[in-house]
N, C-alpha and C positions, 0 to 999 in steps of 0.2 A: 621484198624488203627495201629499205632505203638505199641499199648498195646494189640492187639488181636481183635477178632471179637466183634462187638457190635450188639445186637439184639434189634430191636424196635418192640414193640407189640401194635397193635391197636385193640380195641374190640368194638363191638356194644353192645347195652343193651341186646340183645338176647343172646350174648355170655356170658355176666355176669350172666344172668338167668341160662344158662347151667352150669356155674361154681357153682352157688348156689345149683343147683339140685344135684350136685355130691360131696357135702361136706360129708366126712366120719364121723364115729361116734366119732372121736377125734377132729373134726373141721377143717380138712385139705382137700384141693383139690390138687392132684398131677397132674402136667402138664409136659409132655415130649417135649423137643425141639429136633427134629431129622432131620438129613440131608438125603434127598432122594437119590436114586441111581444116579439121573441126577444132583445132587449137589444143589438142592433147599432145603431150610429149611422150615419146617412146625412144627406145634405143635398140640398135641392131649391130651386129658385127659387120664391119666394112671389110669384105673379102675381095675387093677390087684388085685385080692384077693387070697391068697394062700388057697388051699384046707385044710380041717380038718387034713388030713394025713400029708401034708407039714408043717402045723403049729405045730402039736405035735412032728414031727420029728425034726424040727429046734429048738424047745424049749428044747428037751431032749439033743440036741447036743451043746447048748449054755453053755459056761463056765462062771461062775460068778467069778469076781475078787474081792479080798478083800485086806486088808492091808498086809497080808502075801505074796502077789504077787508083792508088790512094790519093786523096786530095792533098794539095800542098799544105805544109804546116802553116799555122797561123802565127804571124809574128806580132808580138806585143811590144810596144814601147814602154819603158819603165815609167815614164811620166803619166801615161794613160792609166796604167794599173794603179799607181799611187793616188791619182786624182779621183779614182772611182770608189775608193774605200771610204765608208762613212765614219771612220774613227781615226 
């Protein structure tokens, strides 16, 4: 379409049962839509779970952001704001 690709998904009740069986501990099911080498689209359940080593490594590498990381506030002069308005 003029707005980009549209994906239509049809499922049988067995497919819904498969989705229910793959709900993770946070209540989510991850589904990947992927284009095959020959250009056809398909979807599959993404059941990737990082290993203990990957989890501990990524947690130690994560940086927590706090208020001190926020950019400084932008200061506007009243004359700049008033001169910029077209009316």
